[in-house]
Every structure is written in C-alpha cells, then in structure tokens.
gemmi code that builds the backbone of each chain (N, CA, C; Angstrom):
import gemmi

chains = {
    "A": [
        ("UNK", (-119.603, 48.999, -88.742), (-119.355, 50.347, -88.225), (-119.925, 50.438, -86.818)),
        ("UNK", (-119.023, 50.412, -85.830), (-119.507, 50.395, -84.457), (-119.588, 51.784, -83.880)),
        ("UNK", (-119.224, 52.810, -84.612), (-119.308, 54.160, -84.112), (-118.069, 54.540, -83.317)),
        ("UNK", (-118.056, 55.787, -82.895), (-116.960, 56.321, -82.085), (-117.249, 56.000, -80.625)),
        ("UNK", (-116.287, 55.395, -79.976), (-116.466, 54.969, -78.594), (-115.590, 55.797, -77.671)),
        ("UNK", (-116.181, 56.272, -76.566), (-115.421, 57.046, -75.589), (-115.574, 56.433, -74.215)),
        ("UNK", (-114.461, 56.382, -73.512), (-114.462, 55.844, -72.151), (-113.566, 56.677, -71.236)),
        ("UNK", (-113.976, 56.841, -69.988), (-115.269, 56.428, -69.441), (-116.394, 57.359, -69.874)),
        ("UNK", (-117.614, 57.032, -69.574), (-118.740, 57.919, -69.873), (-118.785, 59.069, -68.879)),
        ("UNK", (-118.436, 58.766, -67.633), (-118.426, 59.778, -66.586), (-117.157, 59.621, -65.761)),
        ("UNK", (-116.627, 60.771, -65.320), (-115.449, 60.750, -64.461), (-115.609, 61.856, -63.432)),
        ("UNK", (-115.545, 61.456, -62.175), (-115.565, 62.423, -61.087), (-114.197, 62.384, -60.427)),
        ("UNK", (-113.597, 63.540, -60.251), (-112.265, 63.579, -59.690), (-112.141, 64.783, -58.763)),
        ("UNK", (-111.127, 64.743, -57.940), (-110.871, 65.876, -57.058), (-109.881, 66.820, -57.722)),
        ("UNK", (-110.032, 68.058, -57.402), (-109.136, 69.079, -57.942), (-107.684, 68.691, -57.675)),
        ("UNK", (-106.851, 68.824, -58.702), (-105.437, 68.505, -58.553), (-105.052, 67.128, -59.050)),
        ("UNK", (-106.052, 66.280, -59.254), (-105.781, 64.925, -59.745), (-105.619, 64.943, -61.269)),
        ("UNK", (-104.967, 63.909, -61.761), (-104.834, 63.731, -63.208), (-105.922, 62.786, -63.707)),
        ("UNK", (-106.410, 63.049, -64.907), (-107.404, 62.167, -65.512), (-107.014, 61.898, -66.955)),
        ("UNK", (-107.438, 60.752, -67.438), (-107.176, 60.393, -68.836), (-108.442, 59.815, -69.443)),
        ("UNK", (-108.748, 60.281, -70.638), (-109.908, 59.792, -71.379), (-109.420, 59.079, -72.625)),
        ("UNK", (-110.219, 58.137, -73.079), (-109.860, 57.393, -74.269), (-110.946, 57.528, -75.325)),
        ("UNK", (-110.513, 57.596, -76.568), (-111.435, 57.640, -77.707), (-110.998, 56.598, -78.723)),
        ("UNK", (-111.929, 55.740, -79.106), (-111.703, 54.784, -80.189), (-112.526, 55.219, -81.390)),
        ("UNK", (-111.854, 55.674, -82.428), (-112.600, 56.176, -83.594), (-113.147, 55.030, -84.434)),
        ("UNK", (-113.893, 55.388, -85.424), (-114.356, 54.396, -86.391), (-113.136, 53.862, -87.146)),
        ("UNK", (-113.136, 52.577, -87.301), (-111.995, 51.930, -87.928), (-111.701, 52.559, -89.291)),
        ("UNK", (-110.427, 52.804, -89.539), (-109.925, 53.357, -90.793), (-110.182, 54.849, -90.965)),
        ("UNK", (-110.783, 55.493, -89.980), (-110.872, 56.951, -90.039), (-109.491, 57.527, -89.730)),
        ("UNK", (-109.030, 58.402, -90.630), (-107.683, 58.908, -90.453), (-107.625, 60.217, -89.663)),
        ("UNK", (-108.762, 60.847, -89.468), (-108.766, 62.091, -88.687), (-109.537, 61.900, -87.392)),
        ("UNK", (-109.004, 62.495, -86.349), (-109.631, 62.393, -85.035), (-109.582, 63.761, -84.395)),
        ("UNK", (-110.717, 64.144, -83.800), (-110.881, 65.479, -83.219), (-111.300, 65.361, -81.752)),
        ("UNK", (-110.848, 66.310, -80.966), (-111.350, 66.483, -79.604), (-112.021, 67.857, -79.518)),
        ("UNK", (-113.206, 67.833, -78.943), (-113.956, 69.058, -78.655), (-114.326, 69.045, -77.181)),
        ("UNK", (-114.562, 70.219, -76.647), (-115.019, 70.341, -75.266), (-116.334, 71.118, -75.253)),
        ("UNK", (-117.268, 70.634, -74.435), (-118.578, 71.279, -74.346), (-118.904, 71.559, -72.892)),
        ("UNK", (-118.995, 72.831, -72.548), (-119.383, 73.210, -71.196), (-120.877, 73.460, -71.157)),
        ("UNK", (-121.412, 73.475, -69.959), (-122.852, 73.583, -69.770), (-123.405, 74.845, -70.431)),
        ("UNK", (-124.399, 74.663, -71.269), (-125.037, 75.804, -71.910), (-124.300, 76.347, -73.116)),
        ("UNK", (-123.267, 75.645, -73.520), (-122.490, 76.096, -74.676), (-122.396, 74.997, -75.727)),
        ("UNK", (-122.044, 75.413, -76.928), (-121.790, 74.424, -77.953), (-120.374, 73.886, -77.842)),
        ("UNK", (-120.093, 72.812, -78.537), (-118.734, 72.258, -78.512), (-117.699, 73.260, -79.020)),
        ("UNK", (-116.511, 73.186, -78.411), (-115.390, 74.034, -78.829), (-114.240, 73.133, -79.249)),
        ("UNK", (-113.638, 73.464, -80.369), (-112.528, 72.683, -80.900), (-111.330, 72.750, -79.962)),
        ("UNK", (-110.739, 71.577, -79.703), (-109.522, 71.519, -78.887), (-108.298, 71.165, -79.720)),
        ("UNK", (-108.399, 70.061, -80.465), (-107.245, 69.606, -81.215), (-107.679, 68.588, -82.251)),
        ("UNK", (-106.790, 68.318, -83.214), (-107.097, 67.272, -84.165), (-105.834, 66.569, -84.645)),
        ("UNK", (-106.030, 65.331, -85.046), (-104.968, 64.465, -85.519), (-105.269, 64.025, -86.947)),
        ("UNK", (-104.217, 64.007, -87.730), (-104.256, 63.366, -89.038), (-103.365, 62.140, -88.869)),
        ("UNK", (-103.979, 60.977, -88.866), (-103.276, 59.745, -88.480), (-102.679, 59.960, -87.086)),
        ("UNK", (-101.361, 59.795, -86.919), (-100.779, 59.936, -85.582), (-100.275, 61.339, -85.307)),
        ("UNK", (-100.310, 62.205, -86.297), (-99.757, 63.553, -86.144), (-100.820, 64.520, -85.610)),
        ("UNK", (-100.438, 65.206, -84.538), (-101.308, 66.240, -83.984), (-101.017, 67.534, -84.746)),
        ("UNK", (-101.972, 67.981, -85.541), (-101.705, 69.061, -86.475), (-102.159, 70.432, -85.988)),
        ("UNK", (-103.058, 70.477, -85.038), (-103.427, 71.779, -84.503), (-103.928, 71.628, -83.079)),
        ("UNK", (-103.596, 72.602, -82.270), (-104.068, 72.674, -80.889), (-104.668, 74.038, -80.657)),
        ("UNK", (-105.853, 74.053, -80.090), (-106.494, 75.315, -79.761), (-105.784, 75.966, -78.579)),
        ("UNK", (-105.920, 77.281, -78.503), (-105.359, 77.972, -77.335), (-106.102, 77.584, -76.068)),
        ("UNK", (-107.270, 76.940, -76.216), (-107.998, 76.434, -75.045), (-107.234, 75.303, -74.372)),
        ("UNK", (-106.351, 74.666, -75.120), (-105.614, 73.514, -74.614), (-104.364, 74.008, -73.908)),
        ("UNK", (-104.499, 74.170, -72.575), (-103.356, 74.679, -71.825), (-102.282, 73.601, -71.699)),
        ("UNK", (-101.177, 73.976, -71.049), (-100.067, 73.031, -70.883), (-100.461, 71.830, -70.039)),
        ("UNK", (-101.559, 71.934, -69.314), (-101.987, 70.806, -68.486), (-102.677, 69.714, -69.322)),
        ("UNK", (-102.993, 70.050, -70.539), (-103.676, 69.108, -71.421), (-102.683, 68.503, -72.401)),
        ("UNK", (-102.806, 67.215, -72.617), (-102.009, 66.587, -73.651), (-102.837, 65.496, -74.315)),
        ("UNK", (-102.712, 65.429, -75.625), (-103.443, 64.428, -76.387), (-102.458, 63.651, -77.237)),
        ("UNK", (-102.743, 62.381, -77.382), (-101.903, 61.520, -78.191), (-102.767, 60.619, -79.051)),
        ("UNK", (-102.188, 60.178, -80.123), (-102.857, 59.187, -80.969), (-101.781, 58.256, -81.528)),
        ("UNK", (-101.279, 57.405, -80.658), (-100.212, 56.502, -81.100), (-100.710, 55.554, -82.176)),
        ("UNK", (-99.896, 55.374, -83.185), (-100.193, 54.445, -84.277), (-101.421, 54.856, -85.076)),
        ("UNK", (-101.916, 56.058, -84.855), (-103.024, 56.541, -85.653), (-104.335, 55.828, -85.426)),
        ("UNK", (-104.468, 55.188, -84.257), (-105.726, 54.491, -83.993), (-106.475, 55.216, -82.881)),
        ("UNK", (-106.501, 54.656, -81.674), (-107.205, 55.307, -80.580), (-106.441, 56.556, -80.136)),
        ("UNK", (-107.128, 57.381, -79.384), (-106.496, 58.602, -78.873), (-106.775, 58.715, -77.380)),
        ("UNK", (-105.869, 59.356, -76.673), (-106.077, 59.670, -75.263), (-105.936, 61.169, -75.057)),
        ("UNK", (-106.729, 61.663, -74.142), (-106.648, 63.052, -73.718), (-106.400, 63.049, -72.225)),
        ("UNK", (-105.277, 63.618, -71.805), (-104.929, 63.645, -70.390), (-104.994, 65.078, -69.883)),
        ("UNK", (-105.555, 65.239, -68.718), (-105.563, 66.535, -68.045), (-104.814, 66.366, -66.730)),
        ("UNK", (-103.777, 67.127, -66.564), (-103.002, 67.070, -65.319), (-103.464, 68.188, -64.375)),
        ("UNK", (-103.380, 67.892, -63.105), (-103.705, 68.886, -62.066), (-105.044, 69.556, -62.382)),
        ("UNK", (-106.072, 68.750, -62.428), (-107.382, 69.243, -62.837), (-107.849, 70.405, -61.975)),
        ("UNK", (-108.592, 71.274, -62.613), (-109.188, 72.437, -61.959), (-110.702, 72.354, -62.156)),
        ("UNK", (-111.434, 73.072, -61.318), (-112.891, 73.023, -61.423), (-113.359, 73.514, -62.790)),
        ("UNK", (-112.626, 74.418, -63.373), (-112.971, 74.934, -64.684), (-112.819, 73.920, -65.811)),
        ("UNK", (-112.201, 72.784, -65.503), (-112.067, 71.734, -66.512), (-113.336, 70.898, -66.616)),
        ("UNK", (-114.253, 71.078, -65.683), (-115.500, 70.316, -65.720), (-116.250, 70.608, -67.014)),
        ("UNK", (-116.512, 69.570, -67.771), (-117.120, 69.718, -69.089), (-117.368, 68.340, -69.665)),
        ("UNK", (-118.022, 68.324, -70.818), (-118.149, 67.112, -71.610), (-117.042, 67.157, -72.658)),
        ("UNK", (-116.252, 66.103, -72.718), (-115.184, 66.030, -73.706), (-115.636, 65.091, -74.824)),
        ("UNK", (-115.724, 65.646, -76.015), (-116.250, 64.917, -77.164), (-115.138, 64.548, -78.122)),
        ("UNK", (-115.226, 63.366, -78.641), (-114.298, 62.904, -79.660), (-115.085, 62.689, -80.941)),
        ("UNK", (-114.463, 62.972, -82.050), (-115.095, 62.740, -83.346), (-114.042, 62.226, -84.310)),
        ("UNK", (-114.490, 61.462, -85.288), (-113.550, 60.981, -86.286), (-114.148, 61.124, -87.671)),
        ("UNK", (-113.268, 61.087, -88.654), (-113.705, 61.219, -90.040), (-112.656, 60.598, -90.942)),
        ("UNK", (-113.074, 60.357, -92.174), (-112.130, 59.898, -93.177), (-111.994, 60.984, -94.221)),
        ("UNK", (-110.789, 61.464, -94.396), (-110.502, 62.493, -95.400), (-109.599, 61.875, -96.448)),
        ("UNK", (-110.062, 61.767, -97.673), (-109.265, 61.098, -98.698), (-108.047, 61.876, -99.134)),
        ("UNK", (-108.036, 63.208, -98.933), (-106.894, 64.010, -99.346), (-106.350, 64.802, -98.181)),
        ("UNK", (-105.090, 65.191, -98.272), (-104.471, 65.941, -97.187), (-104.627, 67.445, -97.347)),
        ("UNK", (-105.039, 67.869, -98.489), (-105.114, 69.307, -98.756), (-106.475, 69.675, -99.300)),
        ("UNK", (-106.753, 70.936, -99.248), (-107.986, 71.410, -99.852), (-109.112, 71.451, -98.869)),
        ("UNK", (-110.131, 72.127, -99.248), (-111.267, 72.330, -98.367), (-112.295, 71.233, -98.638)),
        ("UNK", (-111.814, 70.023, -98.570), (-112.727, 68.918, -98.823), (-113.501, 68.622, -97.558)),
        ("UNK", (-114.739, 68.278, -97.758), (-115.583, 67.993, -96.614), (-115.507, 66.525, -96.279)),
        ("UNK", (-115.376, 66.231, -94.995), (-115.530, 64.854, -94.575), (-116.480, 64.852, -93.382)),
        ("UNK", (-117.426, 63.923, -93.406), (-118.456, 63.882, -92.372), (-117.851, 63.489, -91.042)),
        ("UNK", (-118.202, 64.242, -90.014), (-117.748, 63.946, -88.668), (-118.709, 63.005, -87.976)),
        ("UNK", (-118.156, 62.034, -87.278), (-118.944, 61.131, -86.451), (-118.502, 61.349, -85.006)),
        ("UNK", (-119.452, 61.732, -84.179), (-119.137, 62.050, -82.785), (-119.425, 60.870, -81.871)),
        ("UNK", (-118.600, 60.752, -80.837), (-118.901, 59.842, -79.752), (-119.865, 60.491, -78.773)),
        ("UNK", (-120.256, 59.716, -77.762), (-121.216, 60.219, -76.778), (-120.568, 61.104, -75.722)),
        ("UNK", (-119.246, 61.110, -75.692), (-118.552, 62.014, -74.796), (-118.194, 61.416, -73.448)),
        ("UNK", (-117.257, 62.072, -72.785), (-116.905, 61.773, -71.392), (-117.230, 63.012, -70.568)),
        ("UNK", (-118.119, 62.825, -69.598), (-118.498, 63.934, -68.731), (-117.542, 63.985, -67.548)),
        ("UNK", (-116.784, 65.059, -67.427), (-115.832, 65.237, -66.333), (-116.387, 66.203, -65.312)),
        ("UNK", (-116.370, 65.790, -64.073), (-116.740, 66.662, -62.957), (-115.557, 66.755, -62.012)),
        ("UNK", (-115.083, 67.959, -61.799), (-113.950, 68.191, -60.901), (-114.484, 68.839, -59.622)),
        ("UNK", (-114.306, 68.142, -58.504), (-114.845, 68.622, -57.229), (-113.837, 69.487, -56.475)),
    ],
    "B": [
        ("UNK", (-114.254, 88.316, -86.366), (-114.055, 86.944, -85.900), (-115.258, 86.102, -86.297)),
        ("UNK", (-114.975, 84.843, -86.572), (-116.055, 83.943, -86.939), (-116.871, 83.576, -85.708)),
        ("UNK", (-118.180, 83.547, -85.885), (-119.043, 83.200, -84.754), (-120.382, 82.701, -85.254)),
        ("UNK", (-121.080, 82.024, -84.363), (-122.421, 81.535, -84.653), (-123.319, 81.934, -83.491)),
        ("UNK", (-124.457, 82.487, -83.805), (-125.413, 82.899, -82.785), (-126.725, 82.159, -82.969)),
        ("UNK", (-127.171, 81.528, -81.911), (-128.492, 80.925, -81.890), (-129.291, 81.703, -80.848)),
        ("UNK", (-130.175, 82.576, -81.302), (-130.817, 83.517, -80.378), (-131.747, 82.869, -79.347)),
        ("UNK", (-132.274, 81.706, -79.656), (-133.246, 81.067, -78.776), (-132.577, 79.960, -77.978)),
        ("UNK", (-132.559, 80.106, -76.660), (-131.954, 79.089, -75.805), (-132.893, 77.890, -75.658)),
        ("UNK", (-134.166, 78.193, -75.435), (-135.175, 77.154, -75.291), (-136.358, 77.477, -76.195)),
        ("UNK", (-136.906, 76.438, -76.782), (-138.148, 76.574, -77.553), (-139.046, 75.403, -77.200)),
        ("UNK", (-140.313, 75.698, -77.011), (-141.297, 74.653, -76.747), (-142.377, 74.718, -77.816)),
        ("UNK", (-142.654, 73.579, -78.407), (-143.707, 73.503, -79.422), (-144.607, 72.307, -79.104)),
        ("UNK", (-145.791, 72.339, -79.645), (-146.696, 71.213, -79.516), (-146.429, 70.214, -80.630)),
        ("UNK", (-146.632, 68.961, -80.304), (-146.436, 67.924, -81.317), (-147.353, 68.206, -82.501)),
        ("UNK", (-146.785, 68.110, -83.705), (-147.550, 68.387, -84.907), (-147.418, 69.811, -85.398)),
        ("UNK", (-146.926, 70.685, -84.553), (-146.753, 72.082, -84.953), (-145.486, 72.225, -85.784)),
        ("UNK", (-145.382, 73.343, -86.476), (-144.187, 73.608, -87.261), (-143.098, 74.180, -86.361)),
        ("UNK", (-141.873, 74.112, -86.855), (-140.719, 74.518, -86.052), (-139.764, 75.327, -86.908)),
        ("UNK", (-139.217, 76.383, -86.335), (-138.110, 77.076, -86.958), (-137.104, 77.455, -85.892)),
        ("UNK", (-135.868, 77.008, -86.061), (-134.777, 77.356, -85.160), (-133.844, 78.306, -85.895)),
        ("UNK", (-133.502, 79.391, -85.221), (-132.734, 80.429, -85.882), (-131.232, 80.264, -85.685)),
        ("UNK", (-130.494, 80.659, -86.700), (-129.037, 80.621, -86.650), (-128.506, 81.777, -87.485)),
        ("UNK", (-127.650, 82.570, -86.878), (-126.954, 83.632, -87.604), (-125.460, 83.421, -87.448)),
        ("UNK", (-124.716, 83.729, -88.484), (-123.285, 83.470, -88.443), (-122.526, 84.714, -88.881)),
        ("UNK", (-121.292, 84.739, -88.470), (-120.356, 85.760, -88.925), (-119.138, 85.029, -89.457)),
        ("UNK", (-118.856, 85.272, -90.735), (-117.773, 84.519, -91.370), (-117.257, 85.338, -92.521)),
        ("UNK", (-115.938, 85.290, -92.741), (-115.326, 86.169, -93.720), (-115.518, 85.775, -95.155)),
        ("UNK", (-115.924, 84.564, -95.391), (-116.089, 84.099, -96.764), (-117.348, 83.247, -96.812)),
        ("UNK", (-117.598, 82.645, -97.949), (-118.757, 81.764, -98.042), (-118.549, 80.590, -97.093)),
        ("UNK", (-119.444, 80.435, -96.151), (-119.214, 79.403, -95.133), (-119.744, 78.044, -95.547)),
        ("UNK", (-119.234, 77.054, -94.893), (-119.913, 75.774, -94.856), (-120.774, 75.816, -93.599)),
        ("UNK", (-122.016, 75.433, -93.694), (-122.948, 75.540, -92.573), (-123.554, 74.181, -92.259)),
        ("UNK", (-123.749, 73.950, -90.991), (-124.217, 72.650, -90.534), (-125.267, 72.831, -89.443)),
        ("UNK", (-126.136, 71.849, -89.344), (-126.997, 71.681, -88.188), (-126.773, 70.278, -87.630)),
        ("UNK", (-126.532, 70.237, -86.316), (-126.376, 68.977, -85.597), (-127.463, 68.888, -84.533)),
        ("UNK", (-127.800, 67.647, -84.183), (-128.740, 67.403, -83.094), (-128.058, 66.527, -82.050)),
        ("UNK", (-128.326, 66.839, -80.791), (-127.749, 66.075, -79.683), (-128.858, 65.660, -78.736)),
        ("UNK", (-129.096, 64.369, -78.649), (-130.069, 63.836, -77.704), (-129.332, 63.393, -76.446)),
        ("UNK", (-130.009, 63.367, -75.303), (-129.344, 62.990, -74.052), (-128.622, 61.656, -74.169)),
        ("UNK", (-127.355, 61.650, -73.790), (-126.587, 60.413, -73.815), (-126.126, 59.986, -75.197)),
        ("UNK", (-126.405, 60.826, -76.176), (-126.034, 60.486, -77.545), (-124.998, 61.466, -78.068)),
        ("UNK", (-124.264, 61.031, -79.068), (-123.331, 61.937, -79.726), (-124.055, 62.890, -80.648)),
        ("UNK", (-123.354, 63.908, -81.065), (-123.901, 64.846, -82.047), (-124.129, 64.131, -83.366)),
        ("UNK", (-125.291, 64.373, -83.948), (-125.618, 63.755, -85.227), (-125.874, 64.842, -86.255)),
        ("UNK", (-125.281, 64.693, -87.423), (-125.457, 65.679, -88.472), (-126.858, 65.572, -89.071)),
        ("UNK", (-127.575, 66.701, -89.068), (-128.896, 66.744, -89.686), (-128.815, 67.128, -91.155)),
        ("UNK", (-128.027, 68.155, -91.432), (-127.889, 68.617, -92.805), (-126.717, 69.572, -92.900)),
        ("UNK", (-126.321, 69.886, -94.123), (-125.192, 70.773, -94.370), (-125.442, 71.574, -95.639)),
        ("UNK", (-124.817, 72.735, -95.684), (-124.855, 73.567, -96.870), (-123.436, 73.942, -97.253)),
        ("UNK", (-123.120, 73.721, -98.528), (-121.821, 74.119, -99.041), (-121.981, 75.163, -100.138)),
        ("UNK", (-122.844, 74.857, -101.097), (-123.056, 75.760, -102.222), (-124.297, 75.282, -102.964)),
        ("UNK", (-124.687, 76.059, -103.968), (-125.805, 75.642, -104.804), (-127.147, 76.031, -104.217)),
        ("UNK", (-128.120, 75.158, -104.368), (-129.469, 75.422, -103.898), (-129.446, 75.833, -102.427)),
        ("UNK", (-130.051, 76.968, -102.139), (-129.974, 77.500, -100.779), (-130.924, 76.805, -99.820)),
        ("UNK", (-131.819, 75.994, -100.324), (-132.713, 75.208, -99.471), (-132.197, 73.778, -99.476)),
        ("UNK", (-131.769, 73.315, -98.318), (-131.190, 71.978, -98.236), (-132.076, 71.081, -97.388)),
        ("UNK", (-132.148, 69.863, -97.832), (-132.946, 68.866, -97.119), (-132.028, 67.999, -96.278)),
        ("UNK", (-132.515, 67.606, -95.125), (-131.720, 66.757, -94.261), (-132.482, 65.522, -93.835)),
        ("UNK", (-131.955, 64.895, -92.803), (-132.599, 63.692, -92.290), (-133.747, 64.061, -91.367)),
        ("UNK", (-134.594, 63.114, -91.100), (-135.686, 63.247, -90.137), (-136.673, 64.341, -90.527)),
        ("UNK", (-136.764, 64.683, -91.806), (-137.736, 65.660, -92.266), (-137.346, 67.107, -92.064)),
        ("UNK", (-136.111, 67.375, -91.675), (-135.638, 68.744, -91.472), (-135.142, 69.353, -92.779)),
        ("UNK", (-135.249, 70.662, -92.853), (-134.688, 71.413, -93.950), (-134.128, 72.723, -93.397)),
        ("UNK", (-133.244, 73.346, -94.150), (-132.684, 74.625, -93.729), (-132.477, 75.487, -94.960)),
        ("UNK", (-132.580, 76.778, -94.752), (-132.422, 77.719, -95.849), (-131.291, 78.686, -95.573)),
        ("UNK", (-130.358, 78.767, -96.486), (-129.234, 79.688, -96.400), (-129.647, 81.022, -97.020)),
        ("UNK", (-129.527, 82.086, -96.245), (-129.809, 83.430, -96.745), (-128.574, 84.282, -96.526)),
        ("UNK", (-127.845, 84.486, -97.602), (-126.588, 85.228, -97.510), (-126.819, 86.650, -97.031)),
        ("UNK", (-127.868, 87.289, -97.529), (-128.112, 88.693, -97.192), (-128.394, 88.885, -95.711)),
        ("UNK", (-128.908, 87.845, -95.066), (-129.227, 87.922, -93.634), (-128.216, 87.156, -92.781)),
        ("UNK", (-127.215, 86.562, -93.425), (-126.237, 85.734, -92.700), (-126.961, 84.738, -91.794)),
        ("UNK", (-127.958, 84.081, -92.374), (-128.742, 83.153, -91.563), (-128.802, 81.778, -92.207)),
        ("UNK", (-129.072, 80.818, -91.374), (-129.197, 79.421, -91.820), (-130.192, 78.780, -90.860)),
        ("UNK", (-131.460, 79.099, -91.029), (-132.497, 78.637, -90.110), (-132.958, 77.233, -90.445)),
        ("UNK", (-133.215, 76.487, -89.398), (-133.662, 75.096, -89.515), (-135.174, 75.047, -89.371)),
        ("UNK", (-135.813, 74.236, -90.207), (-137.280, 74.168, -90.162), (-137.735, 72.718, -90.243)),
        ("UNK", (-138.923, 72.508, -89.691), (-139.603, 71.227, -89.837), (-141.091, 71.518, -89.837)),
        ("UNK", (-141.826, 70.998, -90.804), (-143.253, 71.340, -90.901), (-144.110, 70.761, -89.798)),
        ("UNK", (-143.740, 69.599, -89.271), (-144.557, 68.961, -88.249), (-143.640, 68.231, -87.279)),
        ("UNK", (-143.596, 68.706, -86.059), (-142.657, 68.182, -85.069), (-143.215, 66.925, -84.402)),
        ("UNK", (-142.331, 65.976, -84.164), (-142.682, 64.734, -83.472), (-142.072, 64.771, -82.073)),
        ("UNK", (-142.659, 64.034, -81.146), (-142.146, 64.066, -79.773), (-140.681, 63.649, -79.725)),
        ("UNK", (-140.273, 62.779, -80.649), (-138.887, 62.305, -80.646), (-137.890, 63.374, -81.110)),
        ("UNK", (-138.394, 64.501, -81.578), (-137.497, 65.593, -81.990), (-136.977, 66.395, -80.797)),
        ("UNK", (-137.502, 66.142, -79.616), (-137.024, 66.851, -78.435), (-135.543, 66.541, -78.225)),
        ("UNK", (-134.734, 67.574, -78.243), (-133.275, 67.409, -78.185), (-132.656, 68.801, -78.187)),
        ("UNK", (-131.339, 68.851, -78.240), (-130.649, 70.127, -78.384), (-130.089, 70.209, -79.796)),
        ("UNK", (-130.242, 71.367, -80.396), (-129.853, 71.569, -81.775), (-128.753, 72.617, -81.859)),
        ("UNK", (-127.720, 72.284, -82.617), (-126.570, 73.167, -82.747), (-126.341, 73.524, -84.208)),
        ("UNK", (-126.173, 74.797, -84.437), (-125.751, 75.293, -85.731), (-124.230, 75.460, -85.692)),
        ("UNK", (-123.562, 75.183, -86.801), (-122.102, 75.284, -86.819), (-121.638, 75.818, -88.163)),
        ("UNK", (-120.485, 76.438, -88.148), (-119.882, 76.987, -89.361), (-118.459, 76.469, -89.488)),
        ("UNK", (-118.019, 76.268, -90.709), (-116.680, 75.782, -90.988), (-116.703, 74.913, -92.220)),
        ("UNK", (-115.740, 74.101, -92.534), (-114.409, 74.152, -91.944), (-113.613, 75.327, -92.473)),
        ("UNK", (-112.574, 75.619, -91.777), (-111.738, 76.737, -92.146), (-110.609, 76.263, -93.034)),
        ("UNK", (-109.778, 77.198, -93.445), (-108.679, 76.857, -94.338), (-107.833, 75.770, -93.695)),
        ("UNK", (-107.348, 74.929, -94.491), (-106.641, 73.750, -93.976), (-107.428, 72.507, -94.270)),
        ("UNK", (-108.720, 72.688, -94.572), (-109.503, 71.562, -95.039), (-109.848, 70.548, -93.980)),
        ("UNK", (-110.002, 71.001, -92.741), (-110.410, 70.042, -91.731), (-111.539, 70.617, -90.897)),
        ("UNK", (-112.152, 69.793, -90.099), (-113.402, 70.131, -89.430), (-113.201, 70.880, -88.125)),
        ("UNK", (-112.599, 72.056, -88.213), (-112.486, 72.905, -87.038), (-113.744, 73.757, -86.999)),
        ("UNK", (-114.816, 73.163, -86.537), (-116.113, 73.815, -86.568), (-116.270, 74.797, -85.419)),
        ("UNK", (-117.035, 75.848, -85.681), (-117.466, 76.746, -84.611), (-118.957, 76.524, -84.432)),
        ("UNK", (-119.338, 76.189, -83.217), (-120.727, 75.877, -82.906), (-121.397, 77.057, -82.204)),
        ("UNK", (-122.698, 77.169, -82.413), (-123.485, 78.057, -81.585), (-123.728, 77.421, -80.226)),
        ("UNK", (-124.378, 78.172, -79.345), (-124.602, 77.702, -77.981), (-125.735, 76.693, -77.892)),
        ("UNK", (-126.467, 76.528, -78.965), (-127.515, 75.519, -78.989), (-128.888, 76.054, -78.648)),
        ("UNK", (-129.901, 75.352, -79.147), (-131.299, 75.615, -78.798), (-131.900, 74.312, -78.304)),
        ("UNK", (-132.424, 74.348, -77.097), (-133.049, 73.148, -76.550), (-134.525, 73.147, -76.918)),
        ("UNK", (-134.943, 72.087, -77.569), (-136.315, 71.962, -78.036), (-137.100, 71.013, -77.141)),
        ("UNK", (-138.194, 71.490, -76.628), (-139.134, 70.649, -75.886), (-140.400, 70.509, -76.717)),
        ("UNK", (-140.990, 69.317, -76.690), (-142.195, 69.046, -77.474), (-143.306, 68.614, -76.532)),
        ("UNK", (-144.384, 69.349, -76.554), (-145.543, 69.018, -75.732), (-146.490, 68.124, -76.517)),
        ("UNK", (-147.082, 67.143, -75.829), (-148.015, 66.240, -76.525), (-149.301, 66.948, -76.933)),
    ],
}
model = gemmi.Model(1)
for chain_id, residues in chains.items():
    chain = gemmi.Chain(chain_id)
    for i, (resn, *xyz) in enumerate(residues, 1):
        res = gemmi.Residue()
        res.name, res.seqid = resn, gemmi.SeqId(i, " ")
        for name, pos in zip(("N", "CA", "C"), xyz):
            atom = gemmi.Atom()
            atom.name, atom.element = name, gemmi.Element(name[0])
            atom.pos, atom.b_iso = gemmi.Position(*pos), 0.0
            res.add_atom(atom)
        chain.add_residue(res)
    model.add_chain(chain)
structure = gemmi.Structure()
structure.add_model(model)
structure.setup_entities()
C-alpha cells in the first residue's frame, strides 16, 4: 500500500493559463474523490468517481474545471483559464466501497495535495 | 443546511496538558461524524469516527471524542498532549444519502504545543 499520490506537489501559474493535476489512488480502490482546500478553511467536496464514472460534481466545479478517471485508475483534474480565486490546495482521496448502494462507510485515504498558486 | 462549526481557530497547550477541541454540527438526521488531522506536508489522516452506539469513541494516537446529540457536538479530547500532536484538526460530517464520502468539513483548529 503506497498511499494516494498526487503530482505535482506545487504548481505556480499565471492567470489565464491551463493547469492539470494528477492523482494516483491506492491500487484497487474503486472510488476517487477531489476536494479543494483554501487557506483557513476545511476541504470542500468537488467531485467523485465510482470506477471511471463521474457520479457527482459540486456546484463549486465551474465549467473551467474538468476531471477524468480513464479506465478507473488514476485521475486528472484540469483547470482552464485559471483565475486567482482558484489558488488552493487540491486534495485527492480514494476508498474501496464493496457495494454500490446504501450508506456504507468506506475509509478515505487522502493524498498530500497539490498546492496551486495563480499569480 | 448541513454545516460544521469549529469555534476555535487556534489553540495552544503545554506538552502534557489535556486538550479539548470543540465541534458543533448541523445535520438533518443522525450524522456520521469524523475527526481528521493534517500535519504540514501530509494528507488528512482519520483519527476516529462515530456512526452509532457508544457515544464515546476511541481513536488513534490516544484521542477520543464524545457525541452529544442534545448539544449537536462531537468534541475531541486527549488527556496528555505530546509535541507531535501539533497539527491542524478537522471535524467533518457525512456521508450523505448515496452512500459515498461527500464530507462537510469544519474550518479546522490549529493546535500548537509548547514544551
């Protein structure tokens, strides 16, 4: 178990540029989550995948944001035309959920995050 | 609306002293409650969780938390703090219907430990 890996650890970009982050979940985890954490706040849910299917997107995820999880393994989060307000820590988490329904609990494992700074 | 409030932004304690971090939640039904810890450069780590049953739950690293329905609280406690406990602590509520981890986090409490 090598943990959830996120790359890059830090990204500095100029306003208007596109950025892409990568998350490698724990092997065989079927659920993958993206959260965003701004300074002085707790993480906020952005989106989640069950295998390769993106099943929910928060209203925080504007049209400039897109997330993918091809083949149900790693995931990418792309932000187009970055704005200063996008500056935040982007956290990825994964879990294994044995069932598709019900309020079953599955432990989340978080990565260390990608810190984005938009100048 | 569902929400989590952590009233204390910063707390400083001396090593060896006891600790209590406060958490209040607003939720329409019986919540699942969590405490996570985040150290610099590290991912969020689950300390403990409450789903049902005994309202006093034990977690890792000597932490415990007590669920009080009447006060909508889930305070985290530790009898004797170690310098390595310095970190940011987040209370969270969820998951919501659908059975997945769409957690709502509080803003966090940053803990400093004096020698």
